[in-house]
C-alpha positions as CSV (number, residue, x, y, z in Angstrom):
1,M,0.0,-0.3,-0.2
2,K,0.9,3.6,-0.4
3,I,0.1,5.2,3.2
4,L,0.5,8.7,4.1
5,V,1.3,9.8,7.8
6,T,0.5,13.1,8.7
7,G,2.6,13.8,11.5
8,G,4.9,11.5,11.0
9,A,7.8,12.9,13.0
10,G,6.2,13.0,16.3
11,F,6.2,10.5,18.6
12,I,3.7,7.8,17.7
13,G,3.8,8.6,14.1
14,S,7.1,8.2,13.9
15,H,6.7,4.7,15.2
16,L,3.9,3.8,13.0
17,A,5.8,5.1,9.7
18,E,8.9,3.2,10.8
19,K,6.8,0.2,11.0
20,L,4.1,0.5,8.0
21,H,7.8,0.8,5.6
22,D,9.3,-2.0,7.5
23,D,6.1,-4.3,6.9
24,G,6.5,-3.0,3.2
25,H,4.4,-0.4,2.4
26,R,5.2,2.8,0.5
27,V,4.9,5.5,3.4
28,T,5.2,9.1,2.9
29,V,5.7,11.3,6.2
30,I,4.4,14.7,6.0
31,D,5.6,17.5,9.3
32,S,5.8,20.8,10.4
33,L,8.4,20.5,12.4
34,S,6.7,22.6,15.1
35,N,8.5,23.7,17.9
36,F,5.2,24.7,19.7
37,L,5.8,22.6,22.8
38,Y,8.6,20.9,22.2
39,P,12.4,21.1,20.5
40,K,11.9,20.9,17.3
41,E,15.0,18.8,17.1
42,I,13.5,16.2,18.4
43,K,11.0,15.8,15.4
44,E,14.4,16.2,13.3
45,Q,15.8,13.2,14.6
46,N,12.8,11.3,14.1
47,A,12.5,12.3,10.3
48,Q,16.2,11.7,9.7
49,L,15.6,8.2,11.1
50,L,12.6,7.8,8.9
51,I,14.4,8.8,6.1
52,S,17.7,6.9,6.5
53,K,15.7,4.2,6.2
54,G,14.2,4.9,2.9
55,V,10.9,6.8,4.0
56,N,9.6,10.2,1.7
57,F,9.7,12.8,4.5
58,I,8.1,16.2,3.4
59,H,8.4,19.3,5.3
60,T,5.0,20.9,5.2
61,D,2.4,22.2,7.1
62,L,-1.3,21.2,6.6
63,S,-3.1,24.0,7.3
64,K,-1.1,26.4,5.4
65,S,0.5,24.3,2.4
66,N,-1.5,22.8,-1.0
67,I,-1.1,19.5,0.0
68,E,-3.0,17.7,-2.7
69,L,-0.2,16.7,-4.5
70,F,1.1,14.8,-1.9
71,V,-2.2,12.6,-1.1
72,K,-2.9,12.3,-4.7
73,D,-2.4,8.2,-5.8
74,Q,-2.4,7.4,-1.8
75,D,-4.1,4.4,-0.8
76,A,-4.4,5.4,2.7
77,V,-3.9,8.4,4.9
78,V,-3.4,8.2,8.4
79,N,-4.1,12.0,10.3
80,Q,-1.6,12.3,12.8
81,A,-1.2,15.8,12.7
82,A,-2.4,17.8,15.4
83,I,-1.3,19.9,18.4
84,P,-1.9,18.1,21.2
85,G,-1.7,19.2,25.2
86,L,-3.7,20.5,27.8
87,A,-2.2,23.4,29.0
88,K,-1.2,25.4,26.4
89,S,-4.6,24.9,24.4
90,W,-6.0,27.3,27.1
91,S,-3.9,30.7,26.1
92,N,-3.3,29.5,22.5
93,I,-6.8,28.3,21.2
94,D,-6.1,29.8,17.2
95,V,-3.3,27.5,17.1
96,Y,-5.3,24.3,18.2
97,I,-7.8,25.1,16.1
98,E,-5.5,25.9,13.0
99,S,-4.0,22.8,13.3
100,N,-6.2,20.4,14.4
101,V,-9.6,21.7,12.8
102,I,-8.5,23.8,9.8
103,G,-5.1,21.6,8.4
104,L,-7.3,18.7,8.9
105,A,-10.3,20.5,6.5
106,K,-7.7,20.6,3.8
107,L,-6.6,17.3,4.1
108,L,-10.2,15.9,4.0
109,D,-10.9,18.3,0.5
110,A,-7.6,16.7,-1.0
111,C,-8.9,13.1,0.0
112,I,-12.1,13.3,-1.4
113,K,-11.1,15.2,-4.9
114,F,-8.6,12.2,-5.1
115,K,-11.0,9.4,-4.0
116,T,-8.6,8.3,-1.2
117,P,-9.7,4.8,-0.3
118,K,-9.1,4.9,3.2
119,F,-8.7,7.5,5.8
120,I,-7.7,7.6,9.6
121,Q,-8.3,10.0,11.8
122,I,-6.3,9.6,14.9
123,S,-8.5,11.5,18.4
124,T,-8.2,10.8,21.9
125,S,-10.0,10.0,25.0
126,S,-10.0,13.9,26.0
127,V,-13.3,14.0,23.7
128,Y,-14.7,12.2,26.8
129,G,-14.1,14.6,29.2
130,F,-13.2,14.9,33.0
131,S,-13.7,10.8,33.1
132,A,-13.4,8.4,30.3
133,T,-14.3,5.1,31.5
134,G,-17.3,3.7,29.0
135,N,-17.3,2.5,25.6
136,E,-17.5,4.4,22.4
137,N,-20.9,5.5,22.8
138,S,-20.3,7.5,26.0
139,P,-21.3,11.2,26.5
140,K,-18.9,13.2,25.1
141,S,-18.0,16.7,27.2
142,P,-14.5,17.5,26.4
143,A,-13.1,19.9,29.5
144,S,-10.4,21.4,27.4
145,P,-9.9,23.7,24.4
146,Y,-7.7,20.5,22.7
147,G,-10.3,18.1,23.6
148,V,-13.0,20.7,22.0
149,T,-10.9,21.1,19.0
150,K,-10.3,16.8,18.7
151,L,-14.1,16.2,19.0
152,A,-14.7,18.6,16.5
153,A,-12.0,17.0,13.8
154,E,-14.1,14.2,14.6
155,N,-17.2,15.5,14.2
156,L,-15.8,17.2,10.6
157,A,-14.4,13.7,9.5
158,K,-17.9,12.4,9.9
159,A,-19.4,14.9,7.9
160,Y,-17.1,14.5,5.1
161,E,-17.9,10.6,5.4
162,M,-21.6,11.8,5.3
163,N,-21.5,13.9,2.7
164,F,-18.7,13.0,0.1
165,G,-18.7,9.1,1.2
166,L,-15.4,9.3,2.6
167,N,-14.1,5.6,4.2
168,L,-13.0,7.2,7.6
169,T,-12.2,5.1,10.6
170,I,-11.2,6.9,14.0
171,L,-9.2,5.7,16.5
172,R,-9.2,7.2,20.3
173,Y,-6.0,7.3,22.0
174,F,-5.5,6.6,25.4
175,S,-2.2,8.1,27.3
176,V,0.1,6.8,25.0
177,Y,3.8,6.0,26.4
178,G,7.2,4.5,25.6
179,P,10.5,5.6,23.7
180,R,10.6,8.3,21.9
181,Q,7.4,9.8,24.0
182,R,7.4,13.9,24.2
183,P,9.5,15.6,26.9
184,D,6.8,17.7,28.1
185,M,4.6,14.3,28.8
186,A,4.7,13.1,32.1
187,F,6.2,9.9,31.9
188,A,9.0,11.7,29.9
189,R,9.4,14.3,32.6
190,F,9.2,12.0,35.6
191,I,11.7,9.5,34.3
192,D,14.2,12.5,33.4
193,A,13.9,13.9,36.6
194,V,14.4,10.8,38.6
195,L,17.4,9.9,36.2
196,N,19.2,12.8,36.6
197,D,18.4,13.9,40.6
198,R,15.7,16.7,39.8
199,K,12.3,17.3,41.7
200,I,9.1,15.7,39.9
201,T,6.0,18.3,39.5
202,I,3.3,16.6,39.8
203,F,0.1,18.6,39.1
204,G,-2.7,17.8,41.6
205,D,-2.3,15.4,44.3
206,G,-1.5,12.0,41.6
207,S,-4.8,10.3,42.5
208,Q,-5.6,10.8,39.1
209,S,-5.3,7.6,37.0
210,R,-4.8,6.0,33.6
211,T,-5.1,2.7,31.7
212,N,-1.9,3.8,29.7
213,T,-1.1,2.6,26.6
214,F,2.1,1.5,25.1
215,V,3.4,3.1,21.7
216,S,3.9,-0.3,19.8
217,D,0.0,-1.7,20.9
218,V,-1.3,1.6,19.5
219,V,0.9,1.2,16.1
220,E,-0.6,-2.4,16.1
221,A,-4.3,-1.2,16.5
222,T,-3.7,1.6,13.8
223,I,-2.4,-0.9,11.1
224,S,-5.2,-3.3,12.2
225,A,-7.3,-0.4,11.0
226,L,-5.8,0.1,8.2
227,H,-6.6,-3.3,6.8
228,L,-10.6,-3.1,8.4
229,D,-12.9,-3.6,5.3
230,R,-15.9,-3.8,6.4
231,C,-17.7,-3.2,10.1
232,P,-21.7,-3.2,11.0
233,E,-21.2,-0.7,13.6
234,E,-19.5,2.9,13.1
235,K,-15.7,2.5,12.8
236,I,-14.6,4.7,15.7
237,F,-12.7,2.7,18.7
238,N,-11.1,3.0,22.0
239,I,-7.4,2.2,22.0
240,S,-6.6,1.4,25.3
241,G,-4.2,-0.5,27.8
242,C,-5.7,-2.5,30.2
243,E,-3.8,-1.7,33.5
244,S,-5.4,0.9,35.5
245,S,-2.5,3.4,37.4
246,S,-2.7,6.3,39.1
247,I,0.1,8.8,38.9
248,Q,1.4,8.1,42.2
249,E,1.9,4.5,41.4
250,I,3.5,5.2,38.3
251,V,6.0,7.2,39.9
252,K,6.8,4.4,42.2
253,R,7.2,2.0,39.8
254,I,9.7,4.4,37.9
255,E,11.9,4.5,41.3
256,K,11.7,0.9,41.2
257,I,13.4,0.4,37.8
258,V,15.5,3.2,38.0
259,G,16.7,2.5,41.5
260,K,16.1,5.9,42.7
261,S,13.8,7.6,45.1
262,A,12.1,10.8,43.6
263,S,11.5,14.0,45.0
264,I,8.2,15.6,44.3
265,D,6.8,19.3,44.0
266,Y,2.9,19.1,44.3
267,L,1.3,22.3,41.8
268,P,-2.0,22.9,41.8
269,R,-4.3,20.9,38.7
270,V,-4.0,21.8,35.3
271,F,-7.5,22.7,34.1
272,G,-8.9,20.0,31.8
273,D,-7.0,17.4,33.4
274,Q,-8.9,13.9,33.4
275,N,-9.9,12.3,36.8
276,Q,-9.7,8.7,35.3
277,T,-9.2,6.8,31.9
278,M,-10.4,3.3,31.5
279,G,-10.6,2.2,27.8
280,D,-13.4,-0.3,27.0
281,I,-12.0,-1.8,24.1
282,D,-14.7,-4.6,23.4
283,K,-15.3,-3.3,20.1
284,A,-11.4,-3.4,18.9
285,K,-11.2,-6.4,20.3
286,K,-14.1,-7.4,18.2
287,Y,-13.7,-5.6,15.0
288,L,-9.8,-4.8,14.6
289,N,-9.0,-8.3,16.5
290,W,-6.7,-5.9,18.5
291,E,-5.7,-5.8,22.3
292,P,-2.6,-4.6,24.0
293,K,0.4,-7.0,24.6
294,T,2.6,-4.8,26.9
295,K,2.3,-4.4,30.6
296,I,2.9,-1.2,32.2
297,N,6.3,-2.4,34.1
298,E,7.7,-3.6,30.8
299,G,6.6,-0.4,28.8
300,L,7.9,1.3,31.4
301,E,11.5,-0.2,31.9
302,A,11.5,0.3,28.0
303,Q,10.7,3.3,28.0
304,V,13.6,4.3,31.1
305,D,16.2,2.4,28.9
306,W,15.9,4.6,25.8
307,Q,15.7,7.8,27.9
308,K,19.2,6.8,29.4
309,K,20.6,6.1,26.0
310,S,19.2,9.3,24.1
311,Q,20.3,12.8,23.9
312,I,17.2,14.9,24.6
313,P,17.0,18.3,23.8
314,K,15.2,19.8,26.7
315,S,11.6,21.4,26.3
Protein backbone atom coordinates (compact mmCIF):
# COMPACT_ATOMS: atom_id res chain seq x y z
CA MET A 1 0.00 0.00 0.00
CA LYS A 2 0.95 3.63 -0.52
CA ILE A 3 0.29 5.32 2.82
CA LEU A 4 0.54 8.97 3.83
CA VAL A 5 1.17 9.60 7.55
CA THR A 6 0.69 13.21 8.58
CA GLY A 7 2.46 14.28 11.76
CA GLY A 8 4.79 11.39 11.05
CA ALA A 9 7.87 12.88 12.72
CA GLY A 10 6.15 13.04 16.09
CA PHE A 11 6.19 10.50 18.90
CA ILE A 12 3.50 8.09 17.71
CA GLY A 13 3.60 9.02 14.03
CA SER A 14 7.29 8.18 13.68
CA HIS A 15 6.76 4.72 15.21
CA LEU A 16 3.82 4.11 12.89
CA ALA A 17 5.68 5.27 9.76
CA GLU A 18 8.71 3.15 10.67
CA LYS A 19 6.63 -0.01 11.21
CA LEU A 20 4.64 0.50 8.01
CA HIS A 21 7.87 0.93 6.05
CA ASP A 22 9.40 -2.15 7.69
CA ASP A 23 6.27 -4.09 6.71
CA GLY A 24 6.88 -3.24 3.07
CA HIS A 25 4.51 -0.34 2.48
CA ARG A 26 5.47 2.78 0.52
CA VAL A 27 5.28 5.46 3.20
CA THR A 28 5.23 9.23 2.84
CA VAL A 29 5.46 11.39 5.96
CA ILE A 30 4.35 15.00 6.27
CA ASP A 31 5.33 17.04 9.32
CA SER A 32 5.64 20.77 10.06
CA LEU A 33 8.44 20.13 12.61
CA SER A 34 6.76 22.65 14.89
CA ASN A 35 8.54 23.69 18.08
CA PHE A 36 5.30 24.79 19.75
CA LEU A 37 5.38 22.22 22.57
CA TYR A 38 8.99 21.03 22.55
CA PRO A 39 12.23 21.55 20.58
CA LYS A 40 11.87 20.77 16.89
CA GLU A 41 15.25 18.99 17.04
CA ILE A 42 13.43 15.99 18.51
CA LYS A 43 11.18 15.73 15.47
CA GLU A 44 14.15 16.33 13.21
CA GLN A 45 15.88 13.32 14.81
CA ASN A 46 12.80 11.20 14.14
CA ALA A 47 12.61 12.49 10.56
CA GLN A 48 16.26 11.63 9.93
CA LEU A 49 15.68 8.12 11.24
CA LEU A 50 12.80 7.66 8.82
CA ILE A 51 14.72 9.15 5.90
CA SER A 52 17.65 6.82 6.61
CA LYS A 53 15.25 3.88 6.21
CA GLY A 54 13.92 5.15 2.90
CA VAL A 55 10.70 6.83 4.01
CA ASN A 56 9.73 9.82 1.85
CA PHE A 57 9.70 12.86 4.16
CA ILE A 58 8.02 16.19 3.34
CA HIS A 59 8.46 19.23 5.58
CA THR A 60 5.25 21.23 5.32
CA ASP A 61 2.29 22.52 7.34
CA LEU A 62 -1.11 21.05 6.44
CA SER A 63 -2.98 24.23 7.32
CA LYS A 64 -0.79 26.53 5.22
CA SER A 65 0.35 24.59 2.14
CA ASN A 66 -1.08 22.98 -0.97
CA ILE A 67 -1.05 19.31 -0.03
CA GLU A 68 -3.00 17.88 -2.96
CA LEU A 69 0.07 16.48 -4.73
CA PHE A 70 1.03 14.54 -1.61
CA VAL A 71 -2.44 12.97 -1.28
CA LYS A 72 -2.82 11.99 -4.94
CA ASP A 73 -2.55 8.23 -5.59
CA GLN A 74 -2.33 7.31 -1.89
CA ASP A 75 -4.13 4.14 -0.84
CA ALA A 76 -4.63 5.42 2.70
CA VAL A 77 -4.07 8.51 4.83
CA VAL A 78 -3.46 8.35 8.58
CA ASN A 79 -3.90 11.79 10.13
CA GLN A 80 -1.61 11.87 13.16
CA ALA A 81 -1.05 15.61 12.72
CA ALA A 82 -2.35 17.71 15.62
CA ILE A 83 -1.25 20.05 18.38
CA PRO A 84 -1.68 17.97 21.57
CA GLY A 85 -1.60 18.92 25.24
CA LEU A 86 -4.09 20.46 27.64
CA ALA A 87 -2.29 23.31 29.38
CA LYS A 88 -1.30 25.41 26.37
CA SER A 89 -4.66 25.00 24.69
CA TRP A 90 -6.27 27.46 27.12
CA SER A 91 -4.10 30.36 25.96
CA ASN A 92 -3.46 29.29 22.36
CA ILE A 93 -6.86 28.19 21.09
CA ASP A 94 -6.18 29.74 17.66
CA VAL A 95 -3.12 27.50 17.20
CA TYR A 96 -5.12 24.40 18.14
CA ILE A 97 -8.00 25.29 15.82
CA GLU A 98 -5.66 25.98 12.92
CA SER A 99 -3.78 22.70 13.32
CA ASN A 100 -6.48 20.33 14.56
CA VAL A 101 -9.44 21.57 12.51
CA ILE A 102 -8.40 23.79 9.60
CA GLY A 103 -5.45 21.60 8.65
CA LEU A 104 -7.75 18.58 8.75
CA ALA A 105 -10.30 20.29 6.49
CA LYS A 106 -7.65 20.87 3.81
CA LEU A 107 -6.54 17.26 4.09
CA LEU A 108 -10.11 15.98 3.80
CA ASP A 109 -10.76 18.15 0.75
CA ALA A 110 -7.74 16.63 -0.97
CA CYS A 111 -8.80 13.09 -0.04
CA ILE A 112 -12.28 13.64 -1.48
CA LYS A 113 -10.84 15.15 -4.66
CA PHE A 114 -8.58 12.14 -5.25
CA LYS A 115 -11.00 9.53 -3.85
CA THR A 116 -8.56 8.25 -1.23
CA PRO A 117 -9.70 4.70 -0.39
CA LYS A 118 -9.12 4.89 3.38
CA PHE A 119 -8.83 7.70 5.91
CA ILE A 120 -7.92 7.19 9.58
CA GLN A 121 -8.43 10.12 11.92
CA ILE A 122 -6.49 9.92 15.18
CA SER A 123 -8.43 11.18 18.16
CA THR A 124 -8.10 11.02 21.93
CA SER A 125 -9.79 9.98 25.15
CA SER A 126 -9.97 13.71 25.93
CA VAL A 127 -13.16 13.94 23.85
CA TYR A 128 -14.99 12.20 26.72
CA GLY A 129 -14.08 14.82 29.32
CA PHE A 130 -13.06 14.39 32.95
CA SER A 131 -13.90 10.69 32.99
CA ALA A 132 -13.31 8.28 30.10
CA THR A 133 -14.44 4.91 31.43
CA GLY A 134 -17.12 3.71 29.05
CA ASN A 135 -17.42 2.52 25.48
CA GLU A 136 -17.36 4.59 22.30
CA ASN A 137 -21.00 5.63 22.73
CA SER A 138 -20.31 7.32 26.08
CA PRO A 139 -21.22 11.03 26.28
CA LYS A 140 -18.64 13.37 24.80
CA SER A 141 -17.99 16.41 27.00
CA PRO A 142 -14.40 17.61 26.49
CA ALA A 143 -13.05 19.63 29.41
CA SER A 144 -10.29 21.54 27.60
CA PRO A 145 -9.91 23.51 24.37
CA TYR A 146 -7.65 20.72 23.13
CA GLY A 147 -10.40 18.14 23.66
CA VAL A 148 -12.93 20.46 22.03
CA THR A 149 -10.81 20.76 18.87
CA LYS A 150 -10.29 17.00 18.71
CA LEU A 151 -14.03 16.35 19.00
CA ALA A 152 -14.61 19.03 16.36
CA ALA A 153 -12.11 17.18 14.15
CA GLU A 154 -14.04 13.93 14.62
CA ASN A 155 -17.31 15.61 13.71
CA LEU A 156 -15.77 17.33 10.69
CA ALA A 157 -14.44 14.02 9.37
CA LYS A 158 -17.84 12.40 9.97
CA ALA A 159 -19.49 15.20 7.98
CA TYR A 160 -17.23 14.34 5.03
CA GLU A 161 -18.12 10.69 5.53
CA MET A 162 -21.86 11.40 5.43
CA ASN A 163 -21.79 13.85 2.53
CA PHE A 164 -18.97 12.65 0.30
CA GLY A 165 -18.56 8.97 1.08
CA LEU A 166 -15.23 9.23 2.90
CA ASN A 167 -14.14 5.78 4.11
CA LEU A 168 -13.48 6.92 7.67
CA THR A 169 -12.13 5.21 10.78
CA ILE A 170 -11.58 7.12 14.04
CA LEU A 171 -9.18 5.86 16.70
CA ARG A 172 -9.30 7.35 20.19
CA TYR A 173 -5.89 6.84 21.78
CA PHE A 174 -5.62 6.62 25.57
CA SER A 175 -2.45 8.04 27.26
CA VAL A 176 0.30 6.71 25.01
CA TYR A 177 3.82 6.19 26.38
CA GLY A 178 7.11 4.55 25.42
CA PRO A 179 10.37 5.37 23.62
CA ARG A 180 10.37 8.75 21.82
CA GLN A 181 7.63 10.09 24.09
CA ARG A 182 7.41 13.88 23.97
CA PRO A 183 9.51 15.51 26.72
CA ASP A 184 6.52 17.54 27.93
CA MET A 185 4.53 14.39 28.73
CA ALA A 186 4.29 13.06 32.29
CA PHE A 187 6.23 9.79 32.02
CA ALA A 188 9.10 11.44 30.12
CA ARG A 189 9.30 14.23 32.72
CA PHE A 190 9.18 11.81 35.64
CA ILE A 191 11.86 9.52 34.22
CA ASP A 192 14.13 12.42 33.31
CA ALA A 193 13.80 13.90 36.81
CA VAL A 194 14.57 10.62 38.59
CA LEU A 195 17.50 9.80 36.31
CA ASN A 196 19.03 13.25 36.84
CA ASP A 197 18.20 13.78 40.54
CA ARG A 198 15.74 16.59 39.93
CA LYS A 199 12.36 17.15 41.52
CA ILE A 200 9.29 15.66 39.90
CA THR A 201 6.39 18.04 39.41
CA ILE A 202 2.96 16.50 39.86
CA PHE A 203 -0.08 18.61 39.02
CA GLY A 204 -2.75 17.75 41.56
CA ASP A 205 -2.45 15.12 44.28
CA GLY A 206 -1.38 12.29 41.96
CA SER A 207 -4.56 10.26 42.42
CA GLN A 208 -5.57 10.69 38.77
CA SER A 209 -5.60 7.28 37.10
CA ARG A 210 -5.01 6.16 33.53
CA THR A 211 -5.04 3.01 31.45
CA ASN A 212 -1.78 3.90 29.73
CA THR A 213 -1.11 2.42 26.29
CA PHE A 214 2.35 1.41 25.04
CA VAL A 215 3.29 2.93 21.70
CA SER A 216 3.89 -0.35 19.85
CA ASP A 217 0.42 -1.52 20.85
CA VAL A 218 -1.07 1.71 19.50
CA VAL A 219 0.82 1.19 16.24
CA GLU A 220 -0.54 -2.35 15.91
CA ALA A 221 -4.09 -1.11 16.48
CA THR A 222 -3.65 1.56 13.82
CA ILE A 223 -2.31 -0.95 11.30
CA SER A 224 -5.25 -3.25 12.08
CA ALA A 225 -7.57 -0.35 11.30
CA LEU A 226 -5.85 0.14 7.95
CA HIS A 227 -6.80 -3.44 7.05
CA LEU A 228 -10.40 -3.16 8.27
CA ASP A 229 -12.76 -3.46 5.28
CA ARG A 230 -16.28 -3.84 6.61
CA CYS A 231 -17.80 -3.10 9.98
CA PRO A 232 -21.53 -3.22 10.80
CA GLU A 233 -21.08 -0.48 13.41
CA GLU A 234 -19.69 3.04 13.26
CA LYS A 235 -15.92 2.74 12.83
CA ILE A 236 -14.85 4.52 15.99
CA PHE A 237 -12.60 2.63 18.40
CA ASN A 238 -11.08 3.16 21.83
CA ILE A 239 -7.40 2.18 21.78
CA SER A 240 -6.40 1.73 25.40
CA GLY A 241 -4.22 -0.25 27.73
CA CYS A 242 -5.93 -2.46 30.30
CA GLU A 243 -3.93 -1.79 33.50
CA SER A 244 -5.10 1.19 35.53
CA SER A 245 -2.42 3.12 37.44
CA SER A 246 -2.51 6.38 39.35
CA ILE A 247 0.16 9.03 38.82
CA GLN A 248 1.57 8.22 42.26
CA GLU A 249 1.79 4.52 41.37
CA ILE A 250 3.63 5.31 38.13
CA VAL A 251 6.22 7.35 40.02
CA LYS A 252 6.79 4.45 42.42
CA ARG A 253 7.26 2.07 39.51
CA ILE A 254 9.80 4.42 37.91
CA GLU A 255 11.66 4.74 41.22
CA LYS A 256 11.94 0.95 41.42
CA ILE A 257 13.11 0.58 37.81
CA VAL A 258 15.72 3.36 38.09
CA GLY A 259 16.77 2.43 41.62
CA LYS A 260 16.41 5.92 43.00
CA SER A 261 13.89 7.76 45.15
CA ALA A 262 12.06 10.78 43.74
CA SER A 263 11.61 14.17 45.32
CA ILE A 264 8.18 15.55 44.44
CA ASP A 265 6.66 19.01 44.19
CA TYR A 266 2.86 19.13 44.07
CA LEU A 267 1.27 21.97 42.12
CA PRO A 268 -2.38 22.78 41.34
CA ARG A 269 -4.01 20.55 38.74
CA VAL A 270 -4.09 21.66 35.14
CA PHE A 271 -7.55 22.83 34.08
CA GLY A 272 -9.19 20.10 32.01
CA ASP A 273 -7.03 17.28 33.38
CA GLN A 274 -8.89 13.99 33.38
CA ASN A 275 -9.74 12.33 36.70
CA GLN A 276 -9.88 8.80 35.33
CA THR A 277 -9.50 6.94 32.06
CA MET A 278 -10.24 3.25 31.65
CA GLY A 279 -10.86 2.58 28.00
CA ASP A 280 -13.48 -0.02 27.07
CA ILE A 281 -11.86 -1.83 24.12
CA ASP A 282 -14.43 -4.55 23.47
CA LYS A 283 -15.22 -3.06 20.08
CA ALA A 284 -11.53 -3.00 19.05
CA LYS A 285 -11.18 -6.61 20.17
CA LYS A 286 -14.19 -7.63 18.12
CA TYR A 287 -13.57 -5.80 14.85
CA LEU A 288 -9.85 -4.98 14.83
CA ASN A 289 -8.83 -8.25 16.47
CA TRP A 290 -6.65 -6.11 18.72
CA GLU A 291 -5.81 -5.84 22.38
CA PRO A 292 -2.72 -4.46 24.12
CA LYS A 293 0.17 -6.82 24.75
CA THR A 294 2.58 -4.68 26.78
CA LYS A 295 2.34 -4.65 30.57
CA ILE A 296 2.97 -1.33 32.30
CA ASN A 297 6.24 -2.41 33.95
CA GLU A 298 7.59 -3.78 30.67
CA GLY A 299 6.69 -0.58 28.86
CA LEU A 300 8.16 1.67 31.53
CA GLU A 301 11.40 -0.33 31.50
CA ALA A 302 11.63 0.18 27.73
CA GLN A 303 11.04 3.92 28.06
CA VAL A 304 13.56 4.28 30.90
CA ASP A 305 16.15 2.36 28.88
CA TRP A 306 15.54 4.57 25.85
CA GLN A 307 15.79 7.80 27.87
CA LYS A 308 19.05 6.64 29.44
CA LYS A 309 20.58 6.24 25.98
CA SER A 310 19.04 9.20 24.19
CA GLN A 311 20.28 12.73 23.84
CA ILE A 312 16.97 14.53 24.14
CA PRO A 313 16.87 18.34 23.79
CA LYS A 314 15.09 19.83 26.79
CA SER A 315 11.66 21.37 26.37
